C-alpha positions in Angstrom: 3.5 16.2 -65.0 6.1 18.4 -63.3 3.4 20.8 -62.3 1.3 18.0 -60.8 4.2 16.7 -58.8 5.0 20.2 -57.6 1.5 20.8 -56.4 1.4 17.3 -54.8 4.6 18.0 -53.0 3.2 21.4 -51.9 0.0 19.7 -50.5 2.1 17.1 -48.6 4.3 19.9 -47.2 1.2 21.8 -46.1 -0.3 18.6 -44.5 3.0 18.0 -42.6 3.0 21.6 -41.5 -0.5 21.3 -40.2 0.3 18.0 -38.4 3.4 19.6 -36.8 1.3 22.5 -35.6 -1.4 20.1 -34.1 1.4 18.1 -32.4 2.9 21.3 -31.0 -0.5 22.4 -29.7 -1.1 18.9 -28.1 2.3 19.0 -26.5 1.6 22.4 -25.1 -1.7 21.3 -23.8 -0.2 18.2 -22.2 2.6 20.3 -20.7 0.1 22.7 -19.2 -2.0 19.8 -17.8 1.2 18.4 -16.1 2.0 21.8 -14.7 -1.5 22.1 -13.3 -1.3 18.6 -11.8 2.1 19.4 -10.3 0.7 22.6 -8.7 -2.2 20.6 -7.2 0.1 18.0 -5.8 2.3 20.7 -4.4 -0.7 22.4 -2.8 -1.9 19.1 -1.3 1.5 18.2 0.0 1.8 21.6 1.6 -1.5 21.0 3.4 -0.3 17.6 4.5 2.9 19.0 5.8 1.1 21.8 7.7 -1.3 19.2 9.2 1.7 17.1 10.1 3.5 20.0 11.7 0.5 20.7 13.9 0.0 17.0 14.9 3.7 16.2 15.7 5.4 17.1 18.9 7.8 20.2 18.7 10.8 17.9 18.7 9.9 16.9 15.1 9.7 20.5 13.8 13.3 20.5 12.5 12.5 17.2 10.6 9.4 18.7 9.0 11.2 21.9 8.1 14.0 19.8 6.4 11.4 17.7 4.6 9.9 20.9 3.1 13.3 21.8 1.5 14.8 18.3 0.8 12.6 15.9 -1.3 14.7 12.9 -0.2 13.9 13.6 3.4 10.2 14.1 2.5 10.1 10.7 0.8 11.8 9.1 3.7 9.3 10.6 6.2 6.4 9.6 4.0 7.8 6.0 3.7 8.3 5.9 7.5 4.7 7.1 8.0 3.4 4.3 5.8 5.8 1.6 7.1 5.3 2.3 10.8 1.7 1.0 11.1 2.6 -2.1 9.1 5.6 -2.8 11.3 3.6 -2.1 14.5 0.8 -4.5 13.4 3.3 -7.2 12.6 4.9 -6.8 16.0 1.6 -6.9 17.8 0.6 -10.1 15.9 3.9 -11.7 16.9 3.5 -10.8 20.5 0.0 -12.1 20.7 1.2 -15.6 20.3 -0.7 -16.9 17.3 1.6 -19.3 15.5 -0.7 -20.4 12.7 -2.8 -23.4 12.2 -1.6 -26.6 13.9 -1.6 -30.0 12.4 -3.8 -32.5 14.3 -1.0 -34.9 15.0 1.2 -32.1 16.5 -1.7 -30.9 18.5 -2.3 -34.4 19.9 1.3 -34.7 20.8 1.4 -31.3 22.6 -1.8 -32.2 24.5 -0.3 -35.5 25.6 3.0 -34.2 26.7 2.1 -30.9 28.4 -0.4 -31.4 31.2 -1.2 -27.7 31.3 -2.1 -27.6 27.6 -5.7 -27.5 26.5 -7.7 -27.2 23.3 -10.1 -24.3 22.7 -12.4 -24.9 19.8 -13.5 -21.5 18.6 -15.5 -22.6 15.6 -19.2 -21.9 15.4 -21.8 -24.7 15.9 -22.5 -25.1 12.2 -18.8 -25.8 11.4 -18.5 -28.2 14.3 -21.5 -30.1 13.0 -20.2 -30.2 9.4 -16.5 -30.9 10.2 -16.9 -32.8 13.5 -15.3 -32.3 16.9 -11.9 -33.4 18.1 -11.9 -36.9 19.7 -10.2 -36.4 23.0 -9.8 -39.7 24.8 -9.3 -40.4 28.4 -8.1 -37.7 30.8 -7.9 -35.1 28.1 -11.7 -35.0 27.8 -12.2 -34.4 31.5 -9.9 -31.4 31.6 -11.3 -27.9 31.1 
C-alpha cells in the first residue's frame, strides 16, 4: 500500500511539474506577444510623431520633441488632437443659431409678437402631406 501511495504521489508530482512547465511556456509566449505588440505600437507612434512634425508649423517643434520624451505630454497632445475637432464642431453649431425643435405654441407666440419673424417649413412634400402644414391665420399667411 505504501508503494502504491508513493508511486501515486510521484505521478502527481510529475503532473504538477509538467503543468508548471506548460504555464511557464505560456507565460513566456504571452510576454513575447506583449513585447511584440509594444514594439509595433512604438513604431506606429513614431511614424505618427514624424508625420505630425512635418505637418505642424515650426513653432510646435519643441512640443513635439517634448512629447517624444515625456509620455504625459504625448498623452496631452493626443487628447488635444482628439478634443479640438469636437470642441470646434460644438462651437460652430452654437454659432449657427439652431436652438433645437420649437414647441408649436412657442412658435405661434413668437410669430405673433415679432413682425420680422417667419416660419420656414423645410420638410419634404411627403412629410407635409402626412403630418399636415401649419395653420397660419390672417396676416401671418400673407407674409413671405
